[in-house]
N, C-alpha and C positions, 0 to 999 in steps of 0.2 A: 222158665220159658223154654220151649222147644219149638222152633219155627223153621219152615223151609228156607234154605239159604237164599234162594232167589227172591222170595217175598221180603225177607228181612232187608237185604241189600237194596232192593228197589225202594222200599219205604224209607230207608235211611239216606236216600239220595245219591246212590252210587251209579245209577243208570236205570233204564226201564227194565221190567222183568224179562222181556224178550232178549234184550241186550245181555243181561246177566246170564240167562240160560245159554246164550252162545259162548260166553266166557267159560261156563261150566263144561260145556261140551268140548271146548278147546283145551281143557285141563289147566287153566291158569289160576284157578282159585283152590287154595289148599288150607288145611289146618294141620295140627300136630299128628293127625292120624293118616294124612296123605291127601291125595287129590279128591276134591268134592265133585259130586255129580248132581244133575237136576233131581230134586226131591229129597236130597240129604238135608238133615236138620242141624241147626246151630243152637247153642245155649248161651246164656249170659256169661260173660267173661271169657268165652272162647276167643282165641286169637287166630284170625284168618290172615292169609297172605294172598294179595291180589296183584299179580304181575310184580312181585317183590315188595309190595307195600303192605305194612302191617295194619290190621284193622281189628280193634277190640269190640266184641259184641256187647251192646248196651241194652239195658232193660227196655222193652217195648219199642225198640228202634228209636225213632224221633218223632216229635209232633210235626204234623204237616204245616209248613210255612210257605208263604208266597209273597213275592215282592213285585211291585210295578216299577219299572225303570224307564227313564226318558233317554233313549239312546241318541247319541250325537252322530253327526256325519263324520265318517272317518274311523269309527269304532267297528270292531269285528266281534262276532258272537261266539268264538271258540275259547277254550281255556288256555291255549298257548299258541304262539305264532312265531315261526322261525324268522320272519321278517321284522319282529319286534314292533309290530303295529299296536295301536291302542286297543286294549281289550275291555269290553263293557263290564265283564265280571270283576275287574279290578276296582270298580267304583262301588261294589256291593259290600255290605258288612261281612265280617268274618263269621263263619259258621263252625260250631264246635265238632259236628259229626256229619259225615257225608260231604256233599258239595252242592252248590247252586246249579241247577239244570235249566236251560232256557227252553221256553215253550216256543219251538220253532226258531227261526232266525230272521234277521233283517240284513240285507246286503250292506256293504260298506258305505254306500251313498244314501241309504234310506235312514230316516230318523223316526222318532216317536216311540210308541208303547212297546215294551218288551217285558214279558212276564217271566219270572224265575221261580222255581220251587225246589224244595229238597225232597219231594216225593216223586220218584221216578215213574211210578204207575200213573199218577195223575198227569204228569207231563206227557207221557205217551198217549193217554186217552184224549187229552186236549188237542193233540196234534194229528190224531188218526183221521184219515179221510172219511171214515164211516160216521164220525161225529158230526160232520158238516157244520162246524161252528163258523159263524160269520166273523170276518175281519173287515174293518172299515178303514179307508185311507182317504187322504186328500192329496191330490197331485197336480202339478203344473205341467202342461203338455204343449209342445211346440208343433205346429202344423195346421193344415186346413182340415177342420173338423166339422162336418155337417151332421144332421140327424141320421143320415144313412150310416155313418161311421158308428154312432152310438148304438143303433139297432144291430149292427153287425157284432159289436162287442157283447151285447146282451145275448145274442143267439150263439155266439162262440166263434172264435177264429182259430184256424189251424196253424200251429208252429211246429213243423217237423212231424213227429209222432204224437204230439200233444194237441189237445183242443182246450183253449182257455176261454172261460165265459164269466162275465161280470153279472152278478145277481142284480145289482143296481149300478147305474152310472148317470150322473146328471151334472150340468154346469152349475158352478157357484160364482159369486161375484169376485172380482179382484184381478181378472186377466187383462192384459193390454196387448193389442196388436195380434201377433201370431201366437202369443202365449195365453192359454186359457186354463182356468182352474176347474177341477172336477172332484166330486165326491164319489167314491167307488166302494161297493160292498161285494165281497166274494167269499166263497167257502173253501176254496183251494188254498194250498200253501206251497206250491211248487216254486223252485228257485227262479227268481226274477220274473215271475208270472205276469205282473202288471206291465213291466217294461217291455217284455216280449210281445204281449198282446197289442199294445199301442204301436210298437214297431212294425208289426205285421200289417197295420193299417196305414203305414207311411208316416207315422208321427213319432216324436221323441219325448220321453219323460225327462224333465230337467229338475224337478223337485218332487219328492215322495215322502209322505209321513203317515205312519199308522196311528190312528186315534182311538181305535176300539178293538178289543178281542172278546168275542162272545158278548156278554152283557156288562163287561167292565170297560169304562172309558178312561183315557189318559186324563188324570186330574189337571185342571187348568193351572193350579198353583205349582205343579211339579216342573221345575226348570230342567234344562238339559243337564245330563249327568247326575241328576238327583233320583233317589228312590223313596218309595213309601211301602209300608207293609200292609197287606190286605187283612181285613178283619175275618174271623172265622166264618161269619155269615156270608161274606163275599166269596170266600173259597168254596163254601157249600153250594152257592149258586152256580159257580163254574163247574163243580162236580156234577150237578144235575143236568147241565147241558150235554155232558159227554157220558152220563150214566156211570161215572166211576164210583167205586165203593168208598164210603166214608171211613177214614182211619181214626 
């Protein structure tokens, strides 16, 4: 096997291909022949060094895997945290090669569906704005909310340089008094987008949960901090949404 280094490392779960190309350009990936560059090839049993960490090239990289995880409030989506807060990735099964990469992030106060994969290219494609993949949430909102507010959210509200728009937003049962529950669908994935959009309308989100990413819904049986592995067919459905190549 001789394969471009960025393609191999992305498929093996070390990052997206673009991220790895940046590492190559920065000169932080090496082998016994020296610094590797974009387009250089690797072979089975080559030993790579990435920022001082040793990586042995395995045959055919690794098979694409994907997990659905039910994130808890208070967990964060990074691989390490100086503040020693709870990490979602610590609840996932160990992986023999590469690492689990999250498909986007949920902020510390948001719960619900978080997808992880060992395929960096697939993760990048699922997150890319051009894919316009739907994310669905339920949220509890405090404030005076009329139909004019919902119309404004559908048309788009400006928050600084950004304009946030909900593809769908409608009331659902369960709210009391000034707290009302809503189901929201959007295709963006910007940081705290839902909270900022409601805040721009004079309202405050006090509960937020993601229940769907693309065509995959959070399984009802999946309790908080539990994970389940997607079947190959489910992964292929997600691939088709973002037109990623099948590995």
